BAROZA-871332 format. One record per residue (C-alpha): x, y, z; residue number from 1; residue in one letter. Coordinates in steps of 0.05 Angstrom, whole numbers, plus 32768, in hexadecimal, padded with zeros to 4 digits. Example, Ala and Ser with C-alpha at 12.3 -4.5 7.8 and 13.67 -1.06 7.14 Angstrom:
<nodes>
<node xx="80F6" yy="7FA6" zz="809C" k="1" r="A"/>
<node xx="8111" yy="7FEB" zz="808F" k="2" r="S"/>
</nodes>
This chain:
<nodes>
<node xx="8A60" yy="86CE" zz="8CA7" k="1" r="X"/>
<node xx="8A93" yy="86DB" zz="8CE0" k="2" r="X"/>
<node xx="8A5B" yy="86D6" zz="8D13" k="3" r="X"/>
<node xx="8A21" yy="86AE" zz="8CF6" k="4" r="X"/>
<node xx="8A15" yy="866C" zz="8CD4" k="5" r="X"/>
<node xx="89E7" yy="867B" zz="8C99" k="6" r="X"/>
<node xx="89B5" yy="8643" zz="8C8F" k="7" r="X"/>
<node xx="8984" yy="862B" zz="8C5C" k="8" r="X"/>
<node xx="893B" yy="8620" zz="8C68" k="9" r="X"/>
<node xx="8942" yy="85D7" zz="8C7B" k="10" r="X"/>
<node xx="8979" yy="85E6" zz="8CAD" k="11" r="X"/>
<node xx="8953" yy="8621" zz="8CC9" k="12" r="X"/>
<node xx="8919" yy="85F4" zz="8CD9" k="13" r="X"/>
<node xx="8946" yy="85C0" zz="8CF8" k="14" r="X"/>
<node xx="8969" yy="85F2" zz="8D25" k="15" r="X"/>
<node xx="8926" yy="8610" zz="8D3A" k="16" r="X"/>
<node xx="8911" yy="85CB" zz="8D4F" k="17" r="X"/>
<node xx="8950" yy="85C1" zz="8D79" k="18" r="X"/>
<node xx="8987" yy="85A7" zz="8D4C" k="19" r="X"/>
<node xx="89CC" yy="85B8" zz="8D6C" k="20" r="X"/>
<node xx="89F2" yy="85F1" zz="8D4A" k="21" r="X"/>
<node xx="8A3B" yy="8606" zz="8D4B" k="22" r="X"/>
<node xx="8A2D" yy="8651" zz="8D4C" k="23" r="X"/>
<node xx="89F3" yy="8681" zz="8D46" k="24" r="X"/>
<node xx="89CA" yy="8677" zz="8D07" k="25" r="X"/>
<node xx="89AD" yy="86A9" zz="8CD7" k="26" r="X"/>
<node xx="8979" yy="86A1" zz="8C9F" k="27" r="X"/>
<node xx="8983" yy="86D6" zz="8C69" k="28" r="X"/>
<node xx="8943" yy="86EC" zz="8C47" k="29" r="X"/>
<node xx="892E" yy="871A" zz="8C0F" k="30" r="X"/>
<node xx="88E9" yy="8731" zz="8BF9" k="31" r="X"/>
<node xx="88BE" yy="873E" zz="8BBC" k="32" r="X"/>
<node xx="88DF" yy="8712" zz="8B87" k="33" r="X"/>
<node xx="8906" yy="874A" zz="8B64" k="34" r="X"/>
<node xx="8933" yy="873A" zz="8B2A" k="35" r="X"/>
<node xx="8971" yy="8755" zz="8B4E" k="36" r="X"/>
<node xx="896E" yy="8718" zz="8B7C" k="37" r="X"/>
<node xx="897F" yy="86ED" zz="8B3F" k="38" r="X"/>
<node xx="89AE" yy="871C" zz="8B1B" k="39" r="X"/>
<node xx="89D4" yy="873D" zz="8B55" k="40" r="X"/>
<node xx="89C6" yy="871C" zz="8B99" k="41" r="X"/>
<node xx="89C9" yy="86D1" zz="8B88" k="42" r="X"/>
<node xx="8A0D" yy="86D2" zz="8B67" k="43" r="X"/>
<node xx="8A2B" yy="86F6" zz="8BA3" k="44" r="X"/>
<node xx="8A0B" yy="86C6" zz="8BD5" k="45" r="X"/>
<node xx="8A22" yy="868A" zz="8BAC" k="46" r="X"/>
<node xx="8A6A" yy="86A2" zz="8BAF" k="47" r="X"/>
<node xx="8A62" yy="86A8" zz="8BFB" k="48" r="X"/>
<node xx="8A3F" yy="8666" zz="8C03" k="49" r="X"/>
<node xx="8A03" yy="8688" zz="8C24" k="50" r="X"/>
<node xx="89BB" yy="866F" zz="8C1D" k="51" r="X"/>
<node xx="8982" yy="86A2" zz="8C19" k="52" r="X"/>
<node xx="8937" yy="86A0" zz="8C11" k="53" r="X"/>
<node xx="890C" yy="86CE" zz="8BE6" k="54" r="X"/>
<node xx="88C4" yy="86DA" zz="8BFA" k="55" r="X"/>
<node xx="889F" yy="86EB" zz="8BBA" k="56" r="X"/>
<node xx="885C" yy="8706" zz="8BA3" k="57" r="X"/>
<node xx="8844" yy="86D6" zz="8B6C" k="58" r="X"/>
<node xx="8818" yy="870A" zz="8B4B" k="59" r="X"/>
<node xx="8856" yy="8730" zz="8B33" k="60" r="X"/>
<node xx="8880" yy="86F5" zz="8B1C" k="61" r="X"/>
<node xx="8890" yy="86F7" zz="8AD1" k="62" r="X"/>
<node xx="8884" yy="8742" zz="8AD5" k="63" r="X"/>
<node xx="8839" yy="873B" zz="8ACE" k="64" r="X"/>
<node xx="882A" yy="8778" zz="8AFA" k="65" r="X"/>
<node xx="884C" yy="87AB" zz="8B27" k="66" r="X"/>
<node xx="8843" yy="87B2" zz="8B72" k="67" r="X"/>
<node xx="881C" yy="87F1" zz="8B86" k="68" r="X"/>
<node xx="8856" yy="8812" zz="8BAC" k="69" r="X"/>
<node xx="8882" yy="8808" zz="8B6E" k="70" r="X"/>
<node xx="884D" yy="882A" zz="8B44" k="71" r="X"/>
<node xx="884B" yy="8864" zz="8B75" k="72" r="X"/>
<node xx="8896" yy="886A" zz="8B70" k="73" r="X"/>
<node xx="8895" yy="886E" zz="8B24" k="74" r="X"/>
<node xx="885F" yy="88A3" zz="8B26" k="75" r="X"/>
<node xx="8886" yy="88CD" zz="8B57" k="76" r="X"/>
<node xx="88C5" yy="88C7" zz="8B2C" k="77" r="X"/>
<node xx="889C" yy="88DC" zz="8AF0" k="78" r="X"/>
<node xx="8880" yy="891C" zz="8B0F" k="79" r="X"/>
<node xx="88C5" yy="892F" zz="8B2B" k="80" r="X"/>
<node xx="88DD" yy="8935" zz="8AE4" k="81" r="X"/>
<node xx="889F" yy="8952" zz="8AC1" k="82" r="X"/>
<node xx="887B" yy="8993" zz="8AD0" k="83" r="X"/>
<node xx="8843" yy="897F" zz="8AA3" k="84" r="X"/>
<node xx="8837" yy="893E" zz="8AC8" k="85" r="X"/>
<node xx="883E" yy="8961" zz="8B0A" k="86" r="X"/>
<node xx="8802" yy="898C" zz="8AF6" k="87" r="X"/>
<node xx="87DB" yy="8950" zz="8ADE" k="88" r="X"/>
<node xx="87E4" yy="892C" zz="8B20" k="89" r="X"/>
<node xx="87D0" yy="896C" zz="8B46" k="90" r="X"/>
<node xx="8790" yy="896D" zz="8B1E" k="91" r="X"/>
<node xx="8784" yy="8923" zz="8B2D" k="92" r="X"/>
<node xx="8785" yy="8932" zz="8B77" k="93" r="X"/>
<node xx="875F" yy="8973" zz="8B6C" k="94" r="X"/>
<node xx="8798" yy="8999" zz="8B8C" k="95" r="X"/>
<node xx="87A6" yy="89D6" zz="8B62" k="96" r="X"/>
<node xx="87EF" yy="89EA" zz="8B60" k="97" r="X"/>
<node xx="8802" yy="89B6" zz="8B95" k="98" r="X"/>
<node xx="884C" yy="89B1" zz="8BA6" k="99" r="X"/>
<node xx="8875" yy="8973" zz="8B94" k="100" r="X"/>
<node xx="887B" yy="8964" zz="8BDE" k="101" r="X"/>
<node xx="882F" yy="8962" zz="8BE7" k="102" r="X"/>
<node xx="8824" yy="8939" zz="8BA7" k="103" r="X"/>
<node xx="8859" yy="8906" zz="8BBA" k="104" r="X"/>
<node xx="8838" yy="88FE" zz="8BFF" k="105" r="X"/>
<node xx="87F3" yy="88F4" zz="8BDF" k="106" r="X"/>
<node xx="880F" yy="88BF" zz="8BAF" k="107" r="X"/>
<node xx="8833" yy="889B" zz="8BE7" k="108" r="X"/>
<node xx="87F2" yy="8899" zz="8C10" k="109" r="X"/>
<node xx="87CE" yy="8870" zz="8BDA" k="110" r="X"/>
<node xx="87C6" yy="882C" zz="8BFA" k="111" r="X"/>
<node xx="87BD" yy="87E6" zz="8BE2" k="112" r="X"/>
<node xx="8771" yy="87EA" zz="8BE1" k="113" r="X"/>
<node xx="8772" yy="882A" zz="8BB7" k="114" r="X"/>
<node xx="87A9" yy="8816" zz="8B88" k="115" r="X"/>
<node xx="877E" yy="881E" zz="8B4A" k="116" r="X"/>
<node xx="8789" yy="8869" zz="8B55" k="117" r="X"/>
<node xx="87D1" yy="885F" zz="8B42" k="118" r="X"/>
<node xx="87BD" yy="8841" zz="8AFF" k="119" r="X"/>
<node xx="878E" yy="887D" zz="8AF4" k="120" r="X"/>
<node xx="87C6" yy="88AE" zz="8B02" k="121" r="X"/>
<node xx="87F6" yy="8889" zz="8AD5" k="122" r="X"/>
<node xx="87C5" yy="888D" zz="8A9C" k="123" r="X"/>
<node xx="87BF" yy="88D9" zz="8AA6" k="124" r="X"/>
<node xx="880A" yy="88E2" zz="8AA0" k="125" r="X"/>
<node xx="8815" yy="88AD" zz="8A69" k="126" r="X"/>
<node xx="883E" yy="8880" zz="8A96" k="127" r="X"/>
<node xx="883B" yy="8839" zz="8A7C" k="128" r="X"/>
<node xx="8846" yy="8806" zz="8AB3" k="129" r="X"/>
<node xx="8842" yy="87CC" zz="8A81" k="130" r="X"/>
<node xx="887A" yy="87EB" zz="8A58" k="131" r="X"/>
<node xx="88A5" yy="87F3" zz="8A97" k="132" r="X"/>
<node xx="8899" yy="87A9" zz="8AA9" k="133" r="X"/>
<node xx="88AA" yy="8793" zz="8A62" k="134" r="X"/>
<node xx="88EA" yy="87BB" zz="8A5B" k="135" r="X"/>
<node xx="8905" yy="87BD" zz="8AA3" k="136" r="X"/>
<node xx="88ED" yy="8778" zz="8ABA" k="137" r="X"/>
<node xx="88F2" yy="8788" zz="8B04" k="138" r="X"/>
<node xx="88D8" yy="8745" zz="8B1C" k="139" r="X"/>
<node xx="88F2" yy="86FD" zz="8B18" k="140" r="X"/>
<node xx="88D8" yy="86CF" zz="8AE3" k="141" r="X"/>
<node xx="88BD" yy="8688" zz="8AEF" k="142" r="X"/>
<node xx="88FC" yy="866D" zz="8ACF" k="143" r="X"/>
<node xx="8929" yy="8695" zz="8AFB" k="144" r="X"/>
<node xx="8902" yy="867E" zz="8B39" k="145" r="X"/>
<node xx="890B" yy="8635" zz="8B26" k="146" r="X"/>
<node xx="8955" yy="8641" zz="8B18" k="147" r="X"/>
<node xx="895E" yy="8662" zz="8B5C" k="148" r="X"/>
<node xx="8938" yy="862B" zz="8B7F" k="149" r="X"/>
<node xx="8962" yy="85F5" zz="8B5D" k="150" r="X"/>
<node xx="89A1" yy="8617" zz="8B77" k="151" r="X"/>
<node xx="8986" yy="8613" zz="8BBE" k="152" r="X"/>
<node xx="8969" yy="8658" zz="8BC8" k="153" r="X"/>
<node xx="8926" yy="8657" zz="8BEB" k="154" r="X"/>
<node xx="88E8" yy="8674" zz="8BCA" k="155" r="X"/>
<node xx="88AB" yy="867E" zz="8BF7" k="156" r="X"/>
<node xx="886B" yy="86A6" zz="8C01" k="157" r="X"/>
<node xx="8864" yy="86F0" zz="8C0E" k="158" r="X"/>
<node xx="881A" yy="86F8" zz="8C00" k="159" r="X"/>
<node xx="87FC" yy="86F7" zz="8BBA" k="160" r="X"/>
<node xx="8805" yy="8741" zz="8BA9" k="161" r="X"/>
<node xx="8828" yy="8763" zz="8BE5" k="162" r="X"/>
<node xx="87EC" yy="8780" zz="8C0A" k="163" r="X"/>
<node xx="87EB" yy="87A6" zz="8C4B" k="164" r="X"/>
<node xx="87CD" yy="876E" zz="8C74" k="165" r="X"/>
<node xx="87AC" yy="879A" zz="8CA8" k="166" r="X"/>
<node xx="8783" yy="87BB" zz="8C70" k="167" r="X"/>
<node xx="8764" yy="8778" zz="8C5D" k="168" r="X"/>
<node xx="872A" yy="8753" zz="8C7D" k="169" r="X"/>
<node xx="873B" yy="8713" zz="8CA3" k="170" r="X"/>
<node xx="8722" yy="86E9" zz="8C68" k="171" r="X"/>
<node xx="874A" yy="8712" zz="8C35" k="172" r="X"/>
<node xx="8789" yy="8709" zz="8C5E" k="173" r="X"/>
<node xx="8782" yy="86BE" zz="8C5B" k="174" r="X"/>
<node xx="876E" yy="86BC" zz="8C12" k="175" r="X"/>
<node xx="87AA" yy="86E7" zz="8BFE" k="176" r="X"/>
<node xx="87D8" yy="86BA" zz="8C27" k="177" r="X"/>
<node xx="87BB" yy="8677" zz="8C0E" k="178" r="X"/>
<node xx="87BF" yy="868E" zz="8BC6" k="179" r="X"/>
<node xx="8809" yy="869C" zz="8BCD" k="180" r="X"/>
<node xx="8815" yy="865A" zz="8BF1" k="181" r="X"/>
<node xx="87F0" yy="8635" zz="8BB9" k="182" r="X"/>
<node xx="8822" yy="8653" zz="8B88" k="183" r="X"/>
<node xx="885C" yy="8638" zz="8BB2" k="184" r="X"/>
<node xx="883E" yy="85F2" zz="8BB4" k="185" r="X"/>
<node xx="882D" yy="85F1" zz="8B69" k="186" r="X"/>
<node xx="8874" yy="8605" zz="8B56" k="187" r="X"/>
<node xx="889B" yy="85DA" zz="8B88" k="188" r="X"/>
<node xx="88B2" yy="8615" zz="8BB4" k="189" r="X"/>
<node xx="88B1" yy="861B" zz="8C00" k="190" r="X"/>
<node xx="8868" yy="8619" zz="8C17" k="191" r="X"/>
<node xx="886F" yy="8613" zz="8C62" k="192" r="X"/>
<node xx="8885" yy="865A" zz="8C6E" k="193" r="X"/>
<node xx="8866" yy="869F" zz="8C63" k="194" r="X"/>
<node xx="8884" yy="86E4" zz="8C6D" k="195" r="X"/>
<node xx="8854" yy="871E" zz="8C76" k="196" r="X"/>
<node xx="885A" yy="8755" zz="8C42" k="197" r="X"/>
<node xx="8869" yy="8798" zz="8C64" k="198" r="X"/>
<node xx="885A" yy="877C" zz="8CAB" k="199" r="X"/>
<node xx="882A" yy="8754" zz="8CD5" k="200" r="X"/>
<node xx="8812" yy="8792" zz="8CF8" k="201" r="X"/>
<node xx="87C8" yy="878E" zz="8D09" k="202" r="X"/>
<node xx="87C0" yy="8744" zz="8CF6" k="203" r="X"/>
<node xx="8795" yy="871F" zz="8D29" k="204" r="X"/>
<node xx="87A7" yy="86DE" zz="8D4D" k="205" r="X"/>
<node xx="876D" yy="86BD" zz="8D26" k="206" r="X"/>
<node xx="8795" yy="86C4" zz="8CE5" k="207" r="X"/>
<node xx="87CF" yy="869B" zz="8D00" k="208" r="X"/>
<node xx="87A0" yy="8668" zz="8D1E" k="209" r="X"/>
<node xx="877D" yy="865D" zz="8CDA" k="210" r="X"/>
<node xx="87BD" yy="865F" zz="8CB1" k="211" r="X"/>
<node xx="87DF" yy="862A" zz="8CDB" k="212" r="X"/>
<node xx="879F" yy="8602" zz="8CE0" k="213" r="X"/>
<node xx="8792" yy="85FF" zz="8C96" k="214" r="X"/>
<node xx="87DA" yy="85FB" zz="8C7C" k="215" r="X"/>
<node xx="8816" yy="85D1" zz="8C90" k="216" r="X"/>
<node xx="883F" yy="860E" zz="8CA5" k="217" r="X"/>
<node xx="8881" yy="860E" zz="8CCA" k="218" r="X"/>
<node xx="8880" yy="8659" zz="8CD9" k="219" r="X"/>
<node xx="886E" yy="869E" zz="8CC1" k="220" r="X"/>
<node xx="889B" yy="86DB" zz="8CC2" k="221" r="X"/>
<node xx="888D" yy="8722" zz="8CD9" k="222" r="X"/>
<node xx="88C0" yy="875A" zz="8CD3" k="223" r="X"/>
<node xx="88C1" yy="877C" zz="8D17" k="224" r="X"/>
<node xx="890A" yy="8770" zz="8D27" k="225" r="X"/>
<node xx="8924" yy="874C" zz="8D65" k="226" r="X"/>
<node xx="88E6" yy="8739" zz="8D8C" k="227" r="X"/>
<node xx="88BB" yy="86FC" zz="8D9D" k="228" r="X"/>
<node xx="8874" yy="86F9" zz="8D84" k="229" r="X"/>
<node xx="8835" yy="86E7" zz="8DA9" k="230" r="X"/>
<node xx="882C" yy="86B1" zz="8D75" k="231" r="X"/>
<node xx="8869" yy="8686" zz="8D80" k="232" r="X"/>
<node xx="8870" yy="866E" zz="8D38" k="233" r="X"/>
<node xx="8872" yy="86B5" zz="8D1D" k="234" r="X"/>
<node xx="88BB" yy="86C7" zz="8D1A" k="235" r="X"/>
<node xx="88D2" yy="870F" zz="8D10" k="236" r="X"/>
<node xx="8906" yy="8721" zz="8CDE" k="237" r="X"/>
<node xx="8939" yy="875A" zz="8CE7" k="238" r="X"/>
<node xx="892E" yy="878C" zz="8CAD" k="239" r="X"/>
<node xx="8970" yy="87A4" zz="8C8D" k="240" r="X"/>
</nodes>
C-alpha cells in the first residue's frame, strides 16, 4: 500500500487502456474459490480498502467435488498416519513394501487425466471425499460468491475444473474455458477475463486466437512472473 495503488477490475482495464495514474497500480488476485477467501481474506482486505479478484473453478463451488490435487493431498495425509493404509496403497501400485517417500511421489504424479485413480485409492483406504466436503466445506458457496461480488470483489474464470491445460487437446482446452466463462455470464460475474489454472505452459497461439475471437475478452492471465507474452493480451501474474 505504500508503493502501489490497488485497483478493481474496472480500473485495471482503464489503466491498461491508457488512463492516467498517480502511482504504480497492482491487481491482487486469488485462485480456486476456497472458503478462506470469504472467511479470512475478504475481511482483512475490506479493512485495508483493497480490492481483489478470485478466479474460481465452477465445478467445485458449493462443495460438489474436490480438485484432484486436493484429493492427492488427503490421501498422502492418510497414509502418513496409518500403516494399514500405507500397505493398501503399496498394493494398489503393485509396489511391495514401498517406502512412504516412493508412495508419496507416485500419488503426486497422478495427473488430471488419470484422476479417477485417486478415487480408487481412496476407496481402498476408506477415505470419504464426500464426507470431507460436507464437514470441512473447503470451497465457497454460491451465496458467498454473490455476497463477495456485491461487496465489489471480482469473481472470474479459472477453467471448469482446474486441468493442466497442456494435457488437454486444443478442443478440450477451449471447451473447459468456455464452460467456466458461461458460468460467469449466467451468474453475473466477470466474464471478460480468464486465468489459466496452473499455467499457460504448452498452450498454442491458436487457443488465444479462438478464445478472443469467440468471446468478448479483455485479457487472459498466465502465472510466469514479470515477463511479456507473445500474445499481448495474455498478462502474467507474479505468484506469491
